[in-house]
FIDODO-126962 format. One line per 3 residues: number of its first residue (from 1); their letters; for each residue x, y, z of N, C-alpha, C, CB. Coordinates in Angstrom, 1 decimal, decimal comma, padded with zeros to 4 digits. Glycine has a CB too. Layout:
NUM	a	X Y Z X Y Z X Y Z X Y Z ~ ... $
This chain:
1	xxx	149,4 089,2 136,2 148,5 089,6 136,8 147,1 089,3 136,0 148,9 090,9 137,2 ~ 146,1 088,4 136,6 144,9 087,9 135,5 143,7 088,3 136,1 144,8 086,2 135,3 ~ 142,8 088,5 135,0 141,1 088,6 135,6 140,7 088,0 136,6 140,1 088,1 134,8 $
4	xxx	139,4 088,7 137,5 139,0 087,5 138,3 138,5 086,3 137,3 137,8 087,9 139,5 ~ 137,8 086,8 136,2 137,6 085,6 135,7 138,6 084,4 135,5 137,0 085,9 134,7 ~ 139,6 084,8 134,8 141,2 083,6 134,9 141,2 083,2 136,1 142,9 084,2 134,8 $
7	xxx	141,2 084,2 136,9 141,8 083,6 138,6 140,8 082,1 138,5 141,1 084,9 140,4 ~ 139,0 082,4 139,0 138,5 081,7 138,8 138,8 080,4 138,0 137,9 082,2 138,6 ~ 138,9 080,5 136,9 139,3 079,2 135,9 140,3 078,5 136,2 139,6 079,5 134,5 $
10	xxx	141,4 079,2 136,6 142,4 078,5 137,1 142,5 077,8 138,2 143,1 079,0 137,1 ~ 141,5 078,5 139,4 141,3 077,8 140,6 140,4 076,4 140,6 140,9 078,7 141,5 ~ 139,5 076,6 139,7 138,9 075,6 139,2 136,8 075,7 140,2 140,1 073,9 139,8 $
13	xxx	136,8 077,0 140,5 135,5 077,6 141,1 135,0 078,9 140,1 136,0 078,1 142,8 ~ 134,0 079,3 140,9 133,1 080,2 140,2 133,5 081,7 140,4 131,8 079,9 140,7 ~ 133,0 082,3 140,1 133,8 083,7 140,0 132,8 084,5 141,4 133,6 084,7 137,9 $
16	xxx	132,0 084,2 141,6 131,2 084,2 142,8 131,6 083,7 144,0 130,2 083,6 142,7 ~ 132,3 082,9 144,0 133,1 082,1 145,0 134,2 082,8 145,1 133,3 080,7 144,7 ~ 135,4 083,8 144,5 136,1 084,1 144,7 135,8 085,5 145,1 136,8 083,8 143,8 $
19	xxx	134,3 085,7 144,9 134,1 087,5 145,6 133,6 086,9 147,1 132,3 088,9 144,5 ~ 133,2 086,0 147,3 132,9 085,6 148,4 134,0 085,2 149,2 132,0 084,7 148,2 ~ 134,8 084,5 149,1 136,4 084,6 149,7 136,9 085,7 150,1 137,4 084,3 148,7 $
22	xxx	136,7 086,8 149,0 137,3 088,0 149,3 136,4 088,8 150,5 137,4 088,8 147,9 ~ 135,3 088,8 150,5 134,4 089,3 151,6 134,6 088,3 152,9 132,9 089,2 151,1 ~ 135,3 087,4 152,8 135,1 087,0 154,1 136,4 086,8 154,6 134,3 085,8 154,1 $
25	xxx	137,2 087,3 153,9 138,6 087,5 154,1 139,9 086,7 153,7 138,7 087,5 155,2 ~ 139,3 085,5 153,2 140,0 084,6 152,8 140,4 084,6 151,8 139,7 083,7 153,0 ~ 140,6 085,6 151,0 141,5 085,8 149,7 141,2 087,3 149,1 141,2 084,7 148,4 $
28	xxx	142,7 087,9 149,0 142,4 089,4 148,6 143,0 089,4 147,2 143,0 090,7 149,6 ~ 142,3 090,4 146,2 143,0 090,9 145,1 144,0 090,9 145,1 143,0 091,9 144,9 ~ 145,3 090,7 144,6 146,8 091,2 144,5 146,8 092,8 143,8 147,6 090,0 143,5 $
31	xxx	145,8 093,0 143,3 145,9 094,4 142,7 144,7 095,0 142,0 147,0 094,6 141,8 ~ 144,8 095,9 142,0 143,1 096,7 141,2 143,6 097,7 139,7 142,1 098,2 142,7 ~ 143,1 097,8 138,6 143,1 098,3 138,1 142,8 099,9 138,4 142,8 097,7 137,5 $
34	xxx	143,0 100,9 137,5 142,2 102,1 137,8 141,0 102,0 137,9 142,2 103,1 137,0 ~ 140,2 101,1 136,9 139,2 101,5 137,0 138,4 100,1 137,8 138,8 102,0 135,7 ~ 139,0 099,6 138,9 138,8 099,4 140,4 138,6 097,6 139,7 137,1 100,4 141,6 $
37	xxx	138,9 096,7 138,4 138,8 095,8 138,0 139,9 094,4 138,9 138,9 096,2 136,7 ~ 139,6 093,6 139,4 140,5 093,1 140,7 141,3 092,4 139,2 139,6 091,7 142,3 ~ 142,5 092,2 139,9 143,5 091,4 139,1 144,6 090,4 140,3 144,6 092,7 138,2 $
40	xxx	144,5 089,2 139,8 145,2 088,3 141,0 146,4 087,5 140,2 143,9 087,1 141,9 ~ 147,3 087,4 141,0 148,4 086,8 140,7 148,4 085,6 141,0 149,4 087,3 141,1 ~ 148,6 084,7 139,7 148,6 083,4 140,0 149,8 082,3 140,6 148,2 083,1 138,9 $
43	xxx	150,5 082,9 140,9 152,0 082,4 141,5 151,5 082,6 143,2 153,6 083,7 140,8 ~ 150,5 083,4 143,4 150,2 083,6 144,9 149,1 083,2 145,2 150,2 085,0 145,4 ~ 148,5 083,0 144,4 147,1 082,0 144,5 147,4 080,5 145,1 146,5 081,7 142,8 $
46	xxx	148,2 080,1 143,8 148,8 078,8 144,3 149,9 078,7 144,1 148,5 077,8 143,9 ~ 151,2 078,9 144,8 152,3 079,2 144,9 153,1 077,6 144,7 152,5 080,0 146,3 ~ 152,4 076,6 144,8 153,3 075,3 144,8 153,3 074,8 143,3 152,6 074,1 145,9 $
49	xxx	152,1 075,3 142,9 152,4 075,1 141,5 153,7 075,6 140,9 151,3 075,8 140,7 ~ 154,1 076,7 141,5 155,0 077,2 140,4 156,5 077,3 141,0 154,5 078,6 139,8 ~ 156,6 076,4 141,7 158,1 076,2 142,6 158,1 074,4 142,1 157,9 076,5 145,0 $
52	xxx	159,0 073,8 141,4 159,2 072,7 141,3 160,2 072,3 142,7 159,6 072,6 140,0 ~ 160,0 071,0 143,3 160,6 070,4 144,2 162,4 070,3 143,5 159,6 068,9 144,6 ~ 163,3 070,5 144,4 164,7 070,3 143,9 165,0 068,7 143,1 165,7 070,6 145,2 $
55	xxx	165,5 068,8 142,6 165,8 067,7 141,6 164,7 067,1 140,2 165,9 066,7 142,7 ~ 163,6 067,9 140,5 162,4 067,4 139,9 163,1 068,4 138,4 160,6 067,8 140,9 ~ 162,3 067,7 137,3 163,1 068,4 135,9 162,0 069,1 135,6 163,5 067,4 134,5 $
58	xxx	161,9 070,4 135,5 161,2 071,5 135,5 160,4 072,3 133,7 162,2 072,4 136,2 ~ 159,7 072,6 134,4 158,8 072,9 132,7 159,1 074,9 132,9 156,2 072,2 132,8 ~ 159,7 075,3 131,7 160,4 076,5 131,8 159,5 077,0 130,3 162,4 076,3 131,7 $
61	xxx	158,9 078,4 130,7 158,6 078,8 129,5 159,1 080,2 129,5 157,1 078,5 129,1 ~ 159,3 080,4 127,7 160,5 081,4 127,6 159,6 082,4 126,4 162,3 080,5 126,9 ~ 160,3 084,1 126,9 159,4 084,8 126,4 160,3 085,9 125,8 158,3 085,2 127,4 $
64	xxx	160,4 086,3 124,7 161,5 087,3 124,5 160,8 088,2 123,4 163,0 086,6 124,0 ~ 161,2 089,8 123,3 160,7 090,6 122,4 162,4 091,6 122,6 158,9 091,3 122,9 ~ 162,1 091,8 120,9 164,0 092,2 120,5 164,0 094,0 120,8 164,5 091,9 118,3 $
67	xxx	162,6 094,4 121,5 163,6 096,1 122,2 162,2 096,4 123,0 164,1 097,8 120,6 ~ 163,2 097,7 124,1 162,1 098,1 124,7 160,7 098,4 124,6 162,4 098,7 125,0 ~ 160,5 099,5 124,2 159,1 099,7 123,2 158,3 098,3 123,1 159,5 100,1 121,5 $
70	xxx	158,9 097,2 122,7 158,2 096,1 122,6 157,6 095,1 124,5 159,3 095,1 121,4 ~ 157,7 095,9 125,2 157,8 095,6 126,7 156,2 095,2 126,9 158,4 097,2 127,7 ~ 155,3 095,8 126,2 153,8 095,4 126,5 153,8 094,4 125,9 152,5 096,3 126,2 $
73	xxx	154,3 094,0 124,7 154,1 092,3 124,3 154,5 091,7 125,1 154,8 091,7 123,1 ~ 155,9 091,7 125,5 156,6 091,0 126,6 155,7 090,7 127,6 157,8 091,7 127,2 ~ 154,9 091,5 128,2 154,3 090,9 129,5 152,8 090,2 128,9 153,9 092,3 130,9 $
76	xxx	152,3 090,6 127,2 151,3 089,6 127,2 151,8 088,1 126,9 150,4 089,9 126,2 ~ 153,2 088,2 126,3 153,5 086,8 126,4 153,7 086,0 127,1 154,1 086,6 126,0 ~ 154,1 086,7 128,4 154,0 086,0 129,4 153,1 085,6 130,4 154,7 086,3 129,9 $
79	xxx	151,9 086,5 130,2 150,6 085,9 130,6 149,9 084,8 129,7 149,7 087,0 130,8 ~ 150,3 084,8 128,1 149,6 083,8 127,7 150,2 082,1 128,2 149,6 084,1 126,2 ~ 151,5 082,2 128,1 152,2 081,3 128,7 152,3 080,7 129,8 152,8 081,5 128,7 $
82	xxx	151,6 081,7 130,9 151,4 081,2 132,2 150,0 080,5 132,6 151,6 082,2 133,2 ~ 149,0 081,4 131,7 147,7 080,7 131,6 147,7 079,4 131,0 146,9 081,6 130,9 ~ 148,6 079,1 129,9 148,5 078,1 129,1 149,2 076,9 130,7 149,6 078,4 127,2 $
85	xxx	150,4 077,2 130,7 151,0 076,4 131,7 150,1 075,9 133,2 152,2 077,2 132,1 ~ 149,5 076,6 133,6 148,8 076,6 134,8 147,5 075,8 134,9 148,6 077,9 134,9 ~ 147,0 076,0 133,4 146,0 075,3 132,9 146,3 073,7 132,5 145,6 076,1 131,6 $
88	xxx	147,2 073,3 132,5 148,1 072,2 132,1 148,1 071,5 133,4 149,6 072,6 131,5 ~ 148,1 072,4 134,7 148,6 071,8 135,6 150,0 071,6 135,7 148,0 070,9 135,8 ~ 151,2 072,3 135,1 152,5 072,2 135,2 153,2 072,7 136,2 152,9 072,6 134,4 $
91	xxx	154,3 072,8 136,8 155,1 073,7 137,6 155,7 073,8 136,8 155,7 073,5 138,6 ~ 155,9 075,0 136,8 156,7 076,0 135,6 156,9 077,2 136,1 155,9 076,3 134,3 ~ 158,1 077,7 135,3 158,8 079,0 135,9 159,0 079,5 134,5 160,3 078,8 137,0 $
94	xxx	159,0 081,4 134,4 158,8 081,9 132,9 160,2 082,5 132,9 157,5 083,0 132,6 ~ 161,2 082,4 131,7 162,2 082,9 131,6 161,8 083,9 130,5 163,2 081,9 131,3 ~ 162,3 085,4 130,5 161,6 086,2 129,8 163,2 087,6 129,1 160,2 086,7 131,0 $
97	xxx	163,4 087,6 127,9 164,4 088,2 127,9 164,1 089,5 127,0 165,5 087,3 127,5 ~ 165,1 090,3 127,1 164,9 091,8 125,9 166,3 091,7 125,1 164,7 093,8 126,8 ~ 165,9 091,0 124,0 166,9 091,3 123,0 167,0 090,9 121,8 167,8 091,0 123,4 $
100	xxx	167,7 090,8 120,9 167,9 090,8 119,2 167,4 089,2 119,4 169,9 091,2 118,4 ~ 167,0 088,5 118,3 166,8 087,5 118,2 167,7 086,9 117,5 165,7 087,5 117,8 ~ 168,9 087,1 116,9 169,8 087,4 116,8 171,1 087,5 117,7 169,5 088,0 116,5 $
103	xxx	170,7 087,6 118,8 171,5 087,5 120,0 171,5 086,5 120,6 171,3 088,2 121,0 ~ 173,0 085,6 120,8 173,0 084,1 121,5 173,2 084,7 123,3 174,7 082,9 120,9 ~ 173,7 085,7 123,7 174,3 085,8 124,6 173,5 086,4 125,4 175,4 086,2 124,4 $
106	xxx	172,2 086,6 125,6 171,4 087,1 126,4 170,8 086,3 127,8 170,4 087,4 125,5 ~ 170,6 087,0 128,8 171,0 086,5 129,9 170,0 085,2 130,2 171,0 087,7 130,8 ~ 168,9 085,4 129,8 167,7 084,5 130,0 168,3 083,3 129,0 166,0 085,2 129,4 $
109	xxx	168,4 083,3 127,8 168,6 082,1 127,0 170,0 081,4 127,7 168,8 082,4 125,3 ~ 171,1 082,1 127,9 171,8 081,6 128,5 171,5 080,5 129,5 172,3 082,5 128,7 ~ 170,9 080,9 130,7 170,4 080,1 131,3 169,6 079,0 131,3 170,2 080,6 131,8 $
112	xxx	168,7 079,3 130,4 167,7 078,4 129,6 168,4 077,1 129,2 167,0 079,2 128,1 ~ 170,0 077,6 128,1 170,3 076,4 127,4 171,6 075,8 128,6 170,9 076,9 125,6 ~ 172,1 076,3 129,5 172,8 075,7 130,5 171,9 074,6 131,9 173,4 077,1 131,2 $
115	xxx	170,3 074,9 131,4 170,0 073,8 132,0 169,3 072,6 131,6 169,5 074,1 132,8 ~ 169,0 073,0 129,8 168,8 072,3 129,2 170,0 071,0 128,9 168,5 073,2 128,3 ~ 170,9 071,9 128,9 172,4 070,5 128,9 172,7 069,9 130,0 173,9 071,0 128,5 $
118	xxx	172,5 070,8 131,1 172,6 069,8 132,6 171,4 068,9 133,2 172,9 070,7 133,9 ~ 170,4 069,0 132,0 169,0 067,8 132,5 168,0 068,2 133,5 169,6 066,5 133,3 ~ 168,0 069,7 133,7 167,4 070,4 134,8 165,7 070,4 134,4 168,2 072,0 135,1 $
121	xxx	165,4 070,4 133,1 164,2 070,9 132,3 163,8 069,6 131,5 164,5 072,3 131,2 ~ 162,7 069,8 131,6 162,0 068,5 131,0 160,7 068,9 130,0 161,3 067,6 132,4 ~ 160,5 070,1 129,9 159,6 070,9 128,7 159,9 072,3 128,7 157,9 070,7 128,8 $
124	xxx	159,8 072,5 127,6 160,1 074,1 127,1 158,9 074,5 126,3 161,4 074,2 125,9 ~ 158,3 075,8 126,7 157,0 076,0 126,4 157,3 077,7 125,7 155,9 075,8 127,9 ~ 156,8 078,0 124,2 156,7 078,8 124,0 155,8 079,4 122,9 157,7 078,9 124,1 $
127	xxx	155,6 080,5 122,7 154,5 081,4 122,0 154,4 080,8 120,3 155,1 083,1 122,0 ~ 155,7 081,2 120,3 156,2 081,1 118,6 157,7 080,3 118,5 156,3 082,9 117,9 ~ 158,1 079,6 117,8 159,7 079,2 117,9 160,8 080,9 117,3 160,0 077,5 116,6 $
130	xxx	160,1 081,6 117,0 161,0 082,5 116,8 161,4 083,6 117,4 160,9 082,7 116,0 ~ 160,4 083,1 118,7 160,6 083,9 120,1 161,9 083,5 120,9 159,4 083,6 121,2 ~ 162,6 082,0 120,4 163,6 081,6 121,2 164,9 081,9 120,6 163,5 080,4 121,5 $
133	xxx	165,2 082,0 119,2 165,9 082,7 118,2 165,5 083,1 117,0 166,8 082,1 118,0 ~ 166,5 083,8 116,3 165,5 084,1 114,9 166,2 083,0 113,7 165,7 086,2 114,2 ~ 167,4 082,8 114,1 168,1 081,5 113,5 169,1 080,7 114,6 169,1 082,0 112,1 $
136	xxx	169,0 079,4 114,3 169,4 078,5 114,9 168,4 077,8 116,1 170,6 079,0 115,3 ~ 167,0 078,4 116,1 165,9 077,5 117,0 166,0 076,3 116,7 164,4 077,7 117,0 ~ 166,4 075,6 115,5 166,2 074,2 115,4 167,0 073,1 116,1 166,2 073,9 114,2 $
139	xxx	168,4 074,0 116,0 169,4 073,5 116,7 169,3 073,4 118,4 170,4 074,4 116,3 ~ 168,8 074,3 118,6 168,6 074,3 120,4 167,2 073,2 120,2 168,2 076,4 121,4 ~ 166,4 073,2 119,3 165,4 071,8 119,1 165,8 070,8 119,4 164,8 071,5 117,8 $
142	xxx	166,9 070,0 118,6 167,8 068,9 118,5 168,2 068,5 120,1 169,0 069,4 117,6 ~ 168,7 069,7 120,7 169,7 069,5 121,8 168,3 069,2 122,7 170,8 070,8 122,4 ~ 167,2 069,5 122,2 166,3 069,2 123,6 165,9 068,2 123,1 165,1 070,2 124,1 $
145	xxx	165,8 067,6 122,0 165,5 066,1 121,9 166,4 065,1 122,2 165,2 065,7 120,7 ~ 167,2 065,6 122,1 168,9 064,7 122,5 168,4 064,6 123,8 170,9 065,6 122,5 ~ 168,2 065,7 124,6 168,5 065,7 126,5 166,8 065,0 126,8 168,9 067,9 127,5 $
148	xxx	165,8 065,2 126,3 164,6 064,2 126,3 163,7 065,8 127,1 164,9 062,2 127,7 ~ 163,9 066,6 126,1 163,1 067,6 126,9 162,1 068,0 125,6 164,0 069,1 127,6 ~ 160,4 067,8 126,5 159,8 067,9 125,4 159,3 069,4 124,9 158,7 067,0 125,8 $
151	xxx	159,3 070,0 123,5 159,1 071,0 123,4 157,5 071,6 122,9 160,0 071,3 122,7 ~ 156,9 072,4 123,4 155,3 072,7 123,3 155,7 074,3 122,7 154,3 072,7 125,0 ~ 155,2 074,4 121,5 154,9 076,0 120,4 153,5 075,8 120,5 155,4 076,1 118,5 $
154	xxx	153,0 077,2 121,1 151,5 077,6 121,4 151,0 077,5 120,1 151,1 079,0 122,2 ~ 151,9 078,2 119,1 151,0 079,0 117,6 152,3 078,6 116,7 150,5 081,2 117,5 ~ 151,7 077,5 116,2 152,5 076,9 114,9 152,8 077,9 113,4 151,4 075,7 114,3 $
157	xxx	151,8 078,9 113,6 151,9 080,0 112,7 152,9 080,8 112,3 151,2 080,7 113,0 ~ 153,3 081,6 111,6 154,0 082,7 111,6 153,8 083,3 112,8 153,8 083,6 110,5 ~ 154,9 084,2 113,3 154,8 085,1 114,2 154,5 086,4 113,7 155,8 085,2 114,8 $
160	xxx	153,3 087,3 114,3 152,8 088,3 113,8 153,9 089,7 114,0 151,4 088,5 114,5 ~ 155,2 089,5 114,5 156,2 090,9 114,5 157,4 090,0 113,6 156,7 091,6 116,4 ~ 157,0 089,3 112,9 158,3 088,6 112,4 159,0 089,8 111,3 157,9 087,0 111,5 $
163	xxx	158,4 090,3 110,4 159,0 091,4 109,3 159,5 092,3 110,6 157,8 092,4 108,1 ~ 158,9 093,0 111,5 159,6 094,1 112,3 160,6 094,0 112,9 159,0 094,6 113,3 ~ 160,7 092,3 113,6 161,3 092,0 114,3 162,8 091,7 113,5 160,6 091,0 115,0 $
166	xxx	162,3 091,0 112,6 163,5 090,8 111,5 164,4 092,1 110,8 162,9 090,2 110,3 ~ 163,8 093,3 110,9 163,9 094,3 110,4 165,0 094,8 111,3 162,7 094,9 110,3 ~ 164,9 094,8 112,5 165,4 095,3 113,6 166,6 094,6 113,7 164,6 095,2 114,6 $
169	xxx	166,8 093,2 113,8 167,9 092,5 113,7 168,8 092,9 112,6 167,5 091,1 113,6 ~ 168,0 093,0 111,7 169,4 093,4 110,5 170,1 094,6 110,8 168,9 093,7 108,9 ~ 169,1 095,5 111,1 169,7 097,1 111,7 170,8 096,6 112,6 168,6 098,2 112,8 $
172	xxx	170,4 095,9 113,8 171,6 096,3 114,9 172,9 095,3 114,2 171,1 095,7 117,0 ~ 172,9 094,4 113,2 173,9 093,6 112,5 174,5 094,9 112,0 173,5 092,3 111,4 ~ 174,1 095,4 110,9 174,5 096,3 110,2 175,5 097,6 111,1 173,3 096,8 109,6 $
175	xxx	174,4 098,0 112,3 175,2 099,0 113,0 176,8 098,3 113,7 174,1 099,5 114,2 ~ 176,7 097,2 113,9 177,7 096,5 114,8 178,9 096,4 113,6 177,0 094,8 115,5 ~ 178,7 095,9 112,6 179,4 095,9 111,3 180,2 097,4 110,7 178,3 095,3 110,3 $
178	xxx	179,4 098,2 110,6 179,4 099,7 110,1 180,7 100,1 111,1 177,8 100,7 110,5 ~ 180,2 100,3 112,4 181,0 100,4 113,7 182,3 100,4 113,8 180,7 099,7 114,4 ~ 182,7 099,2 113,0 183,8 098,1 113,2 184,7 098,7 112,1 183,4 096,3 113,0 $
181	xxx	183,6 098,7 110,7 184,5 099,1 109,8 184,9 100,7 109,2 184,0 098,3 109,0 ~ 183,9 101,6 109,9 184,5 103,2 109,4 184,6 103,9 111,0 183,1 104,2 108,1 ~ 184,2 103,2 112,0 184,2 103,4 113,2 182,9 104,5 113,5 185,5 103,8 113,5 $
184	xxx	182,7 104,2 114,9 181,1 104,4 115,8 181,2 106,0 115,1 181,1 104,3 118,2 ~ 181,9 107,0 114,8 181,7 108,5 115,3 181,6 108,9 113,3 183,5 109,4 116,7 ~ 182,2 107,9 112,8 182,5 108,7 111,3 181,0 108,9 110,6 183,4 107,6 110,0 $
187	xxx	181,7 109,7 109,2 180,3 110,3 108,6 179,7 109,3 107,6 180,5 112,0 107,8 ~ 180,8 108,1 107,2 180,4 107,1 106,7 179,2 106,3 107,1 181,3 106,5 106,7 ~ 179,8 106,2 108,5 178,6 105,0 109,4 177,6 105,6 109,8 179,1 104,3 110,7 $
190	xxx	177,6 106,9 109,7 176,3 107,5 109,9 175,4 108,0 108,9 176,4 108,4 110,7 ~ 175,8 107,7 107,6 175,5 108,0 106,2 174,7 106,4 105,9 177,2 108,4 105,2 ~ 175,2 105,3 106,3 174,5 104,0 106,0 173,8 103,6 107,1 175,5 103,0 105,5 $
193	xxx	174,0 104,1 108,4 172,9 103,8 109,3 171,4 104,5 108,9 173,4 104,3 110,9 ~ 171,5 105,4 108,6 170,5 106,3 108,1 170,0 106,0 107,2 170,8 107,5 107,8 ~ 170,4 105,7 105,9 169,9 104,8 104,7 169,3 103,3 105,2 171,3 104,6 103,5 $
196	xxx	170,1 102,5 106,0 169,1 101,3 106,6 168,2 101,8 107,7 170,0 100,0 107,2 ~ 168,4 102,5 108,1 166,9 103,0 109,1 165,7 102,9 108,4 166,9 104,7 109,7 ~ 166,3 104,0 107,7 165,1 104,3 106,3 164,3 103,2 105,9 165,8 104,7 104,9 $
199	xxx	165,2 102,3 105,5 164,9 100,9 104,8 164,3 100,1 105,8 166,3 100,1 104,3 ~ 164,4 100,4 107,2 163,8 099,4 108,0 162,7 100,1 108,1 164,3 099,0 109,2 ~ 162,3 101,7 108,2 161,0 102,1 108,4 160,2 101,9 107,2 161,0 103,5 109,0 $
202	xxx	160,6 101,5 106,0 159,6 101,5 104,9 159,1 099,8 105,0 160,3 102,0 103,2 ~ 159,7 099,1 105,5 159,3 097,7 105,6 158,6 097,4 106,7 160,4 096,9 105,6 ~ 158,4 098,2 107,9 157,5 098,2 108,9 156,7 098,8 108,4 157,8 098,7 110,2 $
205	x	156,5 099,5 107,8 155,3 100,3 107,4 154,3 099,8 106,6 155,7 101,2 106,8 $
């Protein structure tokens, strides 16, 4: 969902035009905020731009966060990607994952990689390269190059959540390792995890 100003820019018209279309019944805001502000769904404003014809190599925008408490950040990533792709006039699809940057088995990532290998994707768009994978993104980019997939990274600088995400990824690895080594309910396992969690909190602060 985007604001009336972003929707107007996407359609190439003035804000006043959108308001007039709504008065005339030609267009209705798809949602309103508690404060009464209009929100529009880009895919419903111009659906043909969001669905590629069969056989055409698609543009895919990929978004990811590490944990459930970052869902708001995931939505922001998706909105940034949607607006960018729409402004370029690309037909695109957004694939989103919720999981560690060290997890290679996320559903969205696996679907993305399968489509790249099968030659069904022509362009991959990311906010940061670390949103794809914490380690191993360069290998995916090499596959993209071999398959003729253009990679577009909107922010070439450091991901602002790098330290937080990395700390959570390390905690996940140690959790799995210690559970296998000591057993998931053992005191040694719990003591190790408590120490690691404290270290993670110190890093994040």
